[in-house]
Kinemage of the C-alpha trace (Angstrom):
@kinemage 1
@onewidth
@group {chain A} dominant
@subgroup {mainchain}
@vectorlist {calphas} color= white
{ca met a 1} P -11.662 -60.002 30.890
{ca his a 2} L -8.136 -59.222 30.089
{ca ala a 3} L -9.257 -58.076 26.579
{ca arg a 4} L -12.299 -56.033 27.919
{ca gly a 5} L -10.143 -54.637 30.614
{ca leu a 6} L -7.714 -53.170 27.507
{ca leu a 7} L -10.229 -51.929 25.850
{ca glu a 8} L -11.181 -49.855 28.860
{ca ala a 9} L -8.044 -48.447 29.297
{ca cys a 10} L -7.155 -47.561 26.183
{ca arg a 11} L -10.784 -45.395 25.872
{ca lys a 12} L -9.677 -43.947 29.070
{ca val a 13} L -6.602 -42.833 27.874
{ca leu a 14} L -8.002 -41.310 24.203
{ca met a 15} L -10.562 -39.696 26.608
{ca val a 16} L -7.725 -37.894 28.712
{ca ala a 17} L -6.164 -37.194 25.282
{ca leu a 18} L -9.127 -35.667 24.246
{ca phe a 19} L -9.936 -33.566 26.800
{ca ala a 20} L -6.069 -32.628 26.862
{ca val a 21} L -6.558 -31.635 22.979
{ca leu a 22} L -9.810 -29.648 24.133
{ca gly a 23} L -8.369 -27.904 26.950
{ca gly a 24} L -5.407 -26.962 24.595
{ca ile a 25} L -7.246 -25.278 22.182
{ca ala a 26} L -9.506 -23.660 24.703
{ca ser a 27} L -6.000 -22.087 26.133
{ca ala a 28} L -5.442 -20.816 22.670
{ca arg a 29} L -8.851 -19.423 22.076
{ca ala a 30} L -8.400 -17.303 25.320
{ca ala a 31} L -4.814 -16.547 24.570
{ca glu a 32} L -6.435 -15.048 21.465
{ca thr a 33} L -9.157 -12.798 23.121
{ca ile a 34} L -9.744 -9.824 21.367
{ca glu a 35} L -8.962 -7.286 23.669
{ca gln a 36} L -11.190 -4.331 21.944
{ca lys a 37} L -14.041 -5.431 19.486
{ca asp a 38} L -15.015 -1.786 18.656
{ca val a 39} L -12.025 -0.820 16.140
{ca asp a 40} L -11.988 2.782 13.695
{ca leu a 41} L -9.640 2.535 10.592
{ca ser a 42} L -8.750 5.187 8.520
{ca ala a 43} L -7.611 4.215 5.012
{ca val a 44} L -7.621 6.361 1.982
{ca arg a 45} L -10.412 5.642 -0.603
{ca asp a 46} L -8.435 4.137 -3.423
{ca pro a 47} L -7.285 1.074 -4.960
{ca gln a 48} L -3.415 1.964 -4.149
{ca ile a 49} L -4.179 2.260 -0.352
{ca gly a 50} L -8.003 0.785 0.398
{ca ala a 51} L -8.448 -2.505 -1.794
{ca gln a 52} L -8.334 -4.718 1.098
{ca val a 53} L -9.847 -2.784 3.763
{ca ala a 54} L -13.310 -2.249 0.877
{ca ile a 55} L -13.112 -6.179 0.581
{ca ala a 56} L -12.947 -7.254 4.140
{ca asp a 57} L -15.565 -4.386 4.653
{ca phe a 58} L -17.947 -5.174 2.113
{ca tyr a 59} L -17.989 -9.142 2.544
{ca gly a 60} L -17.837 -9.180 6.435
{ca tyr a 61} L -14.655 -10.656 6.928
{ca phe a 62} L -14.097 -8.233 9.785
{ca lys a 63} L -17.167 -9.161 11.485
{ca asp a 64} L -16.146 -12.917 10.808
{ca glu a 65} L -12.969 -12.325 13.297
{ca gly a 66} L -15.295 -10.749 15.945
{ca leu a 67} L -14.473 -7.245 15.113
{ca asn a 68} L -16.814 -4.184 14.721
{ca val a 69} L -14.681 -2.217 12.327
{ca thr a 70} L -15.639 1.705 11.344
{ca leu a 71} L -14.227 3.055 8.477
{ca his a 72} L -13.135 6.596 8.108
{ca trp a 73} L -12.113 7.022 3.979
{ca thr a 74} L -10.188 10.156 3.199
{ca gln a 75} L -9.047 11.356 0.151
{ca ser a 76} L -5.348 11.646 0.955
{ca gly a 77} L -2.558 10.338 2.615
{ca ala a 78} L -2.396 13.740 4.389
{ca asp a 79} L -5.704 13.248 6.342
{ca ile a 80} L -4.407 9.731 7.308
{ca ile a 81} L -1.385 11.692 8.836
{ca thr a 82} L -3.347 14.103 10.281
{ca val a 83} L -5.475 12.317 12.282
{ca met a 84} L -3.012 9.347 12.952
{ca ala a 85} L -0.499 11.830 14.568
{ca gly a 86} L -3.211 13.534 16.352
{ca gly a 87} L -4.312 9.919 18.278
{ca ser a 88} L -7.666 9.885 17.104
{ca val a 89} L -7.228 6.711 15.302
{ca tyr a 90} L -4.638 4.416 15.767
{ca leu a 91} L -5.215 2.460 12.582
{ca gly a 92} L -4.861 3.456 9.034
{ca ala a 93} L -3.888 2.449 5.636
{ca ala a 94} L -1.808 5.182 3.698
{ca ser a 95} L 1.619 5.318 1.596
{ca val a 96} L 5.090 4.720 3.000
{ca leu a 97} L 5.374 8.815 3.158
{ca ser a 98} L 3.507 8.444 5.886
{ca gln a 99} L 5.870 6.522 7.687
{ca val a 100} L 8.751 8.560 6.133
{ca leu a 101} L 6.764 11.553 7.759
{ca phe a 102} L 5.490 9.695 11.581
{ca ser a 103} L 9.307 8.516 12.057
{ca ala a 104} L 11.111 11.838 11.206
{ca gln a 105} L 8.841 13.289 14.027
{ca gly a 106} L 9.653 10.591 16.859
{ca leu a 107} L 5.879 9.640 16.705
{ca pro a 108} L 4.977 5.754 17.752
{ca ile a 109} L 3.224 5.063 14.698
{ca arg a 110} L 4.443 1.755 12.989
{ca thr a 111} L 4.213 -0.405 9.689
{ca ile a 112} L 2.588 -3.720 10.613
{ca ser a 113} L 2.010 -5.067 6.669
{ca ala a 114} L 2.133 -4.163 3.253
{ca leu a 115} L -0.995 -3.420 1.278
{ca ala a 116} L 0.251 -3.353 -2.243
{ca asp a 117} L 3.615 -2.451 -4.240
{ca ile a 118} L 2.075 0.808 -5.986
{ca ala a 119} L 5.435 1.965 -8.316
{ca glu a 120} L 2.981 1.119 -11.348
{ca thr a 121} L 0.481 3.352 -10.619
{ca gln a 122} L 2.897 6.825 -10.940
{ca gly a 123} L 3.852 7.799 -14.026
{ca leu a 124} L 3.907 10.116 -16.923
{ca val a 125} L 1.403 10.916 -19.460
{ca leu a 126} L 2.032 13.195 -22.643
{ca ser a 127} L -0.604 15.482 -23.436
{ca pro a 128} L -2.739 15.010 -26.793
{ca gly a 129} L -0.487 15.529 -29.688
{ca val a 130} L 2.554 15.356 -28.360
{ca lys a 131} L 5.029 13.319 -29.267
{ca leu a 132} L 8.820 12.666 -28.360
{ca ala a 133} L 11.709 11.193 -30.546
{ca asn a 134} L 13.568 10.670 -27.472
{ca pro a 135} L 13.122 11.162 -23.663
{ca arg a 136} L 15.671 14.365 -24.224
{ca glu a 137} L 13.449 16.297 -25.848
{ca leu a 138} L 11.276 16.603 -22.473
{ca glu a 139} L 13.559 19.701 -22.078
{ca gly a 140} L 11.909 23.057 -22.601
{ca lys a 141} L 8.665 21.179 -21.907
{ca lys a 142} L 6.108 22.015 -18.862
{ca leu a 143} L 4.608 19.299 -16.981
{ca ala a 144} L 2.054 19.739 -14.661
{ca phe a 145} L 2.621 17.865 -11.201
{ca thr a 146} L 1.324 18.345 -7.719
{ca gln a 147} L 3.447 19.790 -5.135
{ca gly a 148} L 4.776 17.736 -2.109
{ca thr a 149} L 4.589 14.313 -3.791
{ca pro a 150} L 7.328 12.382 -4.671
{ca ser a 151} L 6.173 12.042 -8.577
{ca pro a 152} L 9.376 14.694 -9.370
{ca leu a 153} L 11.245 11.656 -8.663
{ca leu a 154} L 10.324 9.689 -11.548
{ca leu a 155} L 11.686 12.733 -14.042
{ca ala a 156} L 14.702 13.005 -12.115
{ca lys a 157} L 15.194 9.108 -12.608
{ca met a 158} L 14.574 9.380 -16.312
{ca ala a 159} L 17.011 12.389 -16.704
{ca lys a 160} L 19.692 10.078 -15.178
{ca thr a 161} L 18.538 7.234 -17.552
{ca phe a 162} L 18.348 9.192 -21.027
{ca asp a 163} L 21.110 12.226 -19.902
{ca phe a 164} L 18.868 15.118 -20.294
{ca asp a 165} L 18.816 18.313 -17.695
{ca met a 166} L 15.977 18.169 -15.294
{ca ala a 167} L 16.582 21.481 -14.471
{ca lys a 168} L 15.297 22.162 -18.295
{ca val a 169} L 11.764 20.967 -17.759
{ca thr a 170} L 9.411 23.447 -15.967
{ca leu a 171} L 7.232 21.694 -13.416
{ca val a 172} L 3.677 23.469 -12.795
{ca asn a 173} L 2.343 22.905 -9.605
{ca met a 174} L -1.566 22.018 -9.925
{ca asn a 175} L -3.513 19.305 -8.221
{ca gln a 176} L -4.278 16.235 -10.585
{ca ser a 177} L -7.730 17.237 -11.735
{ca glu a 178} L -6.156 20.651 -12.579
{ca gly a 179} L -3.473 18.816 -14.256
{ca ile a 180} L -5.693 17.009 -16.715
{ca val a 181} L -7.674 19.775 -18.120
{ca ala a 182} L -4.300 21.706 -18.338
{ca ala a 183} L -2.744 18.873 -20.048
{ca ser a 184} L -5.896 17.904 -22.385
{ca lys a 185} L -5.885 21.529 -23.381
{ca gly a 186} L -2.394 21.974 -24.452
{ca asp a 187} L -1.629 24.596 -21.349
{ca val a 188} L 1.240 21.892 -20.210
{ca gln a 189} L 3.179 19.108 -22.238
{ca gly a 190} L 2.114 16.225 -19.631
{ca leu a 191} L 1.325 15.464 -16.292
{ca leu a 192} L 3.073 13.640 -13.832
{ca gly a 193} L 0.896 11.972 -11.703
{ca trp a 194} L -0.996 8.999 -10.281
{ca gln a 195} L -3.735 6.738 -11.160
{ca pro a 196} L -6.699 7.079 -12.252
{ca asn a 197} L -5.102 10.740 -12.893
{ca leu a 198} L -2.784 9.220 -15.792
{ca tyr a 199} L -5.486 6.949 -17.443
{ca arg a 200} L -8.344 9.760 -17.458
{ca leu a 201} L -5.555 11.658 -19.335
{ca thr a 202} L -4.905 8.508 -21.762
{ca thr a 203} L -8.523 8.341 -22.560
{ca met a 204} L -8.573 12.199 -23.686
{ca gly a 205} L -5.714 11.432 -26.088
{ca gly a 206} L -2.531 11.357 -23.916
{ca thr a 207} L 0.081 8.522 -23.985
{ca leu a 208} L 1.108 7.016 -21.546
{ca tyr a 209} L 5.156 7.756 -21.281
{ca ala a 210} L 6.502 6.001 -18.462
{ca thr a 211} L 5.609 4.536 -14.594
{ca gly a 212} L 7.291 3.484 -11.608
{ca thr a 213} L 8.175 0.124 -13.227
{ca thr a 214} L 7.560 0.133 -17.419
{ca leu a 215} L 9.004 2.802 -20.230
{ca tyr a 216} L 7.154 3.297 -23.235
{ca val a 217} L 9.259 5.955 -24.689
{ca thr a 218} L 9.587 3.581 -27.631
{ca gly a 219} L 5.801 2.867 -27.653
{ca thr a 220} L 6.742 -1.078 -26.714
{ca pro a 221} L 6.708 -1.374 -22.820
{ca gln a 222} L 9.907 -1.906 -21.649
{ca arg a 223} L 9.757 -3.731 -17.663
{ca leu a 224} L 12.768 -2.018 -15.813
{ca ala a 225} L 14.452 -4.434 -13.360
{ca pro a 226} L 14.136 -3.667 -9.862
{ca ala a 227} L 17.367 -1.677 -9.205
{ca asp a 228} L 16.518 0.552 -12.434
{ca arg a 229} L 13.053 1.606 -11.234
{ca leu a 230} L 12.430 5.104 -11.604
{ca gln a 231} L 9.859 4.782 -8.334
{ca met a 232} L 9.808 2.742 -5.359
{ca asn a 233} L 6.429 3.129 -3.725
{ca his a 234} L 4.413 1.084 -1.186
{ca ser a 235} L 1.020 1.233 0.451
{ca ile a 236} L 0.836 0.284 4.031
{ca leu a 237} L -1.061 -0.444 7.194
{ca leu a 238} L -0.078 1.744 10.341
{ca ala a 239} L -0.360 1.106 13.884
{ca ser a 240} L -0.109 3.073 16.778
{ca gln a 241} L 2.996 1.297 19.472
{ca ser a 242} L 0.231 1.425 22.342
{ca trp a 243} L -1.993 -0.998 20.023
{ca ile a 244} L 0.644 -3.114 19.117
{ca asp a 245} L 2.105 -3.484 22.347
{ca arg a 246} L -1.713 -3.875 24.589
{ca lys a 247} L -4.111 -5.249 21.796
{ca pro a 248} L -2.034 -7.441 19.509
{ca asn a 249} L -4.685 -10.062 19.614
{ca thr a 250} L -7.186 -7.122 17.920
{ca leu a 251} L -4.480 -6.316 15.226
{ca arg a 252} L -3.806 -9.851 14.313
{ca ala a 253} L -8.053 -10.213 13.591
{ca val a 254} L -7.892 -7.332 11.379
{ca leu a 255} L -3.982 -8.560 9.803
{ca arg a 256} L -6.618 -12.081 8.984
{ca ala a 257} L -9.243 -10.204 7.610
{ca leu a 258} L -7.289 -8.142 5.330
{ca leu a 259} L -5.165 -11.646 4.196
{ca arg a 260} L -8.236 -12.841 2.984
{ca ala a 261} L -9.367 -9.755 1.054
{ca asn a 262} L -5.814 -10.420 -0.431
{ca asp a 263} L -6.360 -13.604 -0.925
{ca leu a 264} L -9.812 -12.680 -3.053
{ca leu a 265} L -8.101 -10.487 -5.158
{ca ala a 266} L -5.777 -13.368 -6.055
{ca lys a 267} L -8.315 -15.826 -6.978
{ca asn a 268} L -11.404 -14.218 -7.332
{ca arg a 269} L -10.744 -10.724 -9.012
{ca pro a 270} L -14.192 -9.820 -10.443
{ca lys a 271} L -15.812 -10.433 -6.880
{ca ala a 272} L -13.232 -8.519 -5.637
{ca leu a 273} L -13.550 -5.657 -8.017
{ca glu a 274} L -17.548 -5.826 -7.375
{ca ala a 275} L -16.191 -4.846 -3.329
{ca met a 276} L -13.850 -2.179 -4.631
{ca glu a 277} L -16.160 -0.178 -6.935
{ca lys a 278} L -18.694 -0.338 -4.177
{ca gln a 279} L -16.310 0.950 -1.544
{ca leu a 280} L -14.120 3.580 -3.597
{ca arg a 281} L -16.434 4.679 -5.972
{ca val a 282} L -14.105 4.694 -8.859
{ca asp a 283} L -15.712 3.102 -12.199
{ca arg a 284} L -15.275 0.110 -13.322
{ca asp a 285} L -12.588 0.393 -16.266
{ca ala a 286} L -10.707 2.975 -14.502
{ca leu a 287} L -10.427 0.479 -11.149
{ca ile a 288} L -9.424 -2.586 -13.750
{ca val a 289} L -6.397 -0.414 -15.043
{ca met a 290} L -5.627 0.520 -11.370
{ca ala a 291} L -6.381 -2.827 -9.411
{ca asp a 292} L -4.291 -4.767 -12.878
{ca ala a 293} L -1.044 -2.073 -12.191
{ca asn a 294} L -0.763 -2.438 -7.973
{ca lys a 295} L 0.570 -5.440 -6.641
{ca tyr a 296} L -0.781 -6.500 -3.629
{ca ser a 297} L 0.261 -8.254 -0.786
{ca leu a 298} L 0.663 -7.879 2.929
{ca ala a 299} L 4.135 -9.267 3.283
{ca leu a 300} L 7.009 -6.828 4.677
{ca asp a 301} L 9.940 -7.497 2.531
{ca ala a 302} L 12.826 -5.976 0.727
{ca gly a 303} L 10.678 -4.370 -1.730
{ca val a 304} L 8.737 -2.492 1.537
{ca ala a 305} L 12.372 -1.555 2.944
{ca asp a 306} L 13.761 -0.131 -0.593
{ca ser a 307} L 10.264 1.589 -0.954
{ca leu a 308} L 11.041 3.246 2.699
{ca ala a 309} L 14.361 4.132 1.634
{ca phe a 310} L 13.799 5.984 -1.722
{ca ile a 311} L 10.604 8.053 -0.473
{ca gly a 312} L 12.597 8.798 2.405
{ca glu a 313} L 15.976 10.172 0.883
{ca trp a 314} L 13.425 12.013 -1.932
{ca ala a 315} L 11.829 13.831 1.621
{ca val a 316} L 15.490 14.756 2.590
{ca ser a 317} L 16.488 15.973 -0.482
{ca ile a 318} L 13.466 18.786 -0.315
{ca asn a 319} L 14.013 19.088 3.790
{ca arg a 320} L 11.104 17.451 4.345
{ca val a 321} L 12.556 15.586 6.758
{ca pro a 322} L 16.297 15.591 8.574
{ca arg a 323} L 16.892 11.877 7.771
{ca pro a 324} L 15.086 8.656 6.438
{ca ala a 325} L 13.292 6.126 8.676
{ca asp a 326} L 14.984 3.765 9.895
{ca pro a 327} L 13.702 -0.117 8.682
{ca asp a 328} L 14.093 -1.141 12.561
{ca thr a 329} L 12.119 1.348 14.307
{ca ala a 330} L 9.528 2.131 11.125
{ca phe a 331} L 8.293 -1.475 10.631
{ca ala a 332} L 6.849 -3.451 13.319
{ca pro a 333} L 6.786 -6.879 11.853
{ca gly a 334} L 6.146 -9.756 15.119
{ca leu a 335} L 2.338 -9.419 14.150
{ca leu a 336} L 2.325 -10.372 10.755
{ca arg a 337} L 5.107 -12.984 11.729
{ca ser a 338} L 3.245 -14.668 13.794
{ca ile a 339} L 0.240 -15.331 11.837
{ca asp a 340} L 2.266 -16.155 8.833
{ca pro a 341} L 6.149 -16.435 8.824
{ca ser a 342} L 6.513 -16.489 4.989
{ca leu a 343} L 5.300 -13.041 4.625
{ca val a 344} L 8.080 -11.372 6.823
{ca lys a 345} L 11.177 -11.154 4.662
{ca leu a 346} L 13.005 -8.668 5.957
{ca ala a 347} L 16.804 -8.413 5.615
{ca glu a 348} L 18.709 -9.117 9.026
{ca arg a 349} L 20.644 -5.534 10.606
{ca ser a 350} L 23.699 -5.311 13.016
């Protein structure tokens, strides 16, 4: 009888513990209730910015998180700035320049995660037939660039590194497609821009001369140390402060879906490329070059802060903003930290 009573007592204790555990799980799930299942998300349609978004949508990762996401693909970051500043969209994927501009205008829009280090996708390609014995021979040359983008920063950093006068290089403003045509015809001696435009010019006989992270001036790739980079740039995920405050579970669900997409990029690149090719509408050869150049990660770390400062200082130098963005107010790392603390590695600021 004693043994039987002991077993019965143990059974009751186990049942109570089980109910407590189940109750805790139910409470946790209740706490994670998504505040809004229908979400509009704007993203630039290119692998620098839209990769994880494209993958998460294509493979149903958003739906797995209980979300009905409607994607609004745009052709440039300027479109993201317009729709988010106007309040018609509360969630967007763009470049760090968008955060610099939002912060300058005092708009309550903050970065909740990174998407990729895109510095290697920015660069300079020499026109077909142009050969330089030394970067100083860029003096007297004409380069196509697109006004309002930070591409000239790369040239400015090269000028300091190789001791030539950037003022003696003529920058000709045109859109990237026009720049490719002008360079291919020899009307200009090179193109400052970004992928896939750099790749397209190389397929026409152009020579990759430098990217934000690598020099090719000797014909052999020379990887630059972080402090010596010619450019620092990131793509980021932006959210309005009202959503951060009132719909945190919805944003956590979005982040979980994007983290799953990022994991696919790391572990199964062919499957990831399949989704990107169909969603982003980039031909496979160019897509592979672009995807390989990007360093995909949602982590908010010192590199993202450096990009914010780098692009911010450039924006100040051209009088586009009065001051650089402050990381303390530009970044909202709490949501990402609550999912995975290891993904937030921002320096403590006094």
